[in-house]
N, C-alpha and C positions, 0 to 999 in steps of 0.2 A: 526488421520490423521497426516501424517508427513508433516509439512509445506514445507520442502525442496522438497518433491515429488509432492505436489499438488499446493502449492501457487506459487512456482517458475515456475509452469507450465503455466504461462501466455504467450501466443504466442506473440513474438516480432514483431513489424512492419517490414515488409520486406524492406520498403523504409526508415527506420530510419530518422526522421526529417520531415516526412510528416505531414500534418495538423491534428490536434487533432480531435477525433471523439466525437460527442455529445452522441452517443449510442455505447455500446460495440459491436464489431464484434463477430460473432459466432466462438469462438476459444476455443481449449482445453486449459487446464491449465497445460502444461508440457514442455515448450520450452525455458525458459529464459537462461538456462545455456549454450546454444550453440551460442547465437547471439550477446552478447554485447562485443566491442573491443577497446575503447579508454577512457581515464579517463576524468572525469568532474572536472575541477579545479575551475570553477567559476559558478555563477548563477546571476540572476537579482534581487534577493530579497533585500529589504532594512531592513529586520527584524534584530533586534539586538540579538545576541546570549545571552542566559541566562545561569546561572549556573545550574548544575545538581540538581534534586530535592533531598531533604533531605531523608535519609533512613527512610523507613516506610511509606512514602507518596505514596499512590496508584496512579499508572499511568492510564490514561484514553485515549483511542484512539479517538480523535476528541474534538471539531469540527475543530481546527486549526492545530493539530499535536499530538504529544505524549510528554506530559510534556514540557520540554524546547525545544524539537526538533519540529520545525515548518515546515509545507509545504512551499516551496519557499526559504528556507535557502540555502546559498552556502555551498560547502563542508567545507570550513574553519569554518564557523559559526556552522555547524552541529558537527564538531569534538570538538569544544569548549564546547558543552553541556555535554560531557563525557558519553553520552547515547549509543554511538556506539562502535563497535569493528570490526576489519577486519575479513572478511570471509576467509576460507582456500583457496578458489579458486576465482580468480578475474573473474568477468563476466561483459564484457563491449563491447561497440561499439562506433562509432563516436559521437553518440548523448547522450547515457546514460551509466551508470554503476550500478552494484549491488555488489560493492566490500565490502559494510558494512552491518552489521546486528545489531539488537537491543541487547545490551550487557546483559540486564536482562533476555532475553529469554533463556529457557533451550533447545529450538529447534531453527532451523535456521529461522530467521525472517528478511528477507532482506529489505533493504531500497534502493529505486531506486533514483538515482541522475541524473538529466538531465543537460547537459551542458548549455542549454538555460534557463531552468526553476528553477534550484536548486532542492531541495528535491521534488520529484514528486509523490512518493508513499511510504507509510509505511505499512508494513505487520503485522497483528495481530499474537500473539502467545498464546498458551493455558493460560487461566486465564485473559487475557487482554480484557476488554470490552469497548464498546462505552458508551457515557453518558446515552444512553437509555437502557443499560444493555445487548446489543447483543454481543456475543463472539463466539468463536469456540465451537461448540456443542449445541448452542441455537437451539430451535425448529423452524421449518418453521412458525408455528403459532405465536411464539414470534416475529419473524422478521416482519411478516405482521402487527402485532399489533403496533410495534415500528415504522415501516416504511411502511405505507399503500401504498405508491407509488412504492414499489419494484415490478419489473416485470422481469421475466426471458427473456433473449435475446437469449438463446440457447435451451430451451426446453419449454414444455407446463406446465401450472400449477405452483406449488411451488417447482420446481426443476430446476437445472441449474444455470447459472451465469447471474447476472443482476446488474445494477447500480441504486442507489437511491440518491437523494439530501441529503446533510448533513445538519441537522438542525443547524442554526447558522453560516453557512459558505456557501454562494452561489457560491463560487469558487471551491467547492470540492464535490466529490461523495464518497459514500461507495460502494465498489465493493464486492458484496456478492455472494458466491456460496453455493447452497443448494443441498445436496445429501442424499438420505435415510431419508429425513425429518429433517436433521440437517445441521447447518452451518459448512462447511468444509474449506472454504477459506474466508478471510476477509481482505480488504485493505482500507485504507483511502488514496485517491488520488486526485490530482488536476484534475479538469474537462478537462483541455487541456493537460494532461500528454501525453508525446510522447515516452514512453519507451516500451509499449506493447499494444496489442489489448485487 
C-alpha cells in the first residue's frame, strides 16, 4: 500500500474547526491533498521538545507520539525533534496542515498539525509498529488480539476503518484500516483531532 494514496486519503472535515468526533465518520481514505490551506504556527501544548533519538534506536508509534515527536506539540517544538521533513506539496487549510512527513519513512508518512491542538495525527510507515506490535501489513486477527475493542465504523466484520483507544494514553486513538485481512492504514491521533474525519 502506498501511504500517500491510502493514508492521505482521510476525508477532511468540510467545516474545518468543527467539534471533534468521538467516533469516526464513514469516510473514504483519499481526500486530504485537496482540502488543507493555511499554516499552523502554534499549538496549545506545554510539552517540551526533546532531541532526536540516537541512531539505531527503534521508533515506536505510541502511546504518546513517535520518539521525541509528541501529540500536542507546536510546530516549533516538532521541528526541534529533527524527526520531520517538509513534504513536496503543502497541504493545508485554516485549521490544519499536512506540510510535514516523518523523515525516517521511505514512503510519504504525513503528520497533521492543528493550529489549535498542535500535532494531531502521526501516520505509520512500513516497519513502524505500535507498542503492541501492530503495523502496516499486520493481520486482522493480530489487531483483534492486540486491541479487542477495535470495531469497524465503515464496514461489517474485520474490515474497514475504525478507532480504538490507545493503551496508556486516554487522550488518543489508533485509527486503523483493515482491507483484505491486513492493516493498510494506521495513525496515532488525538481523540479530539480536527483535521479529518
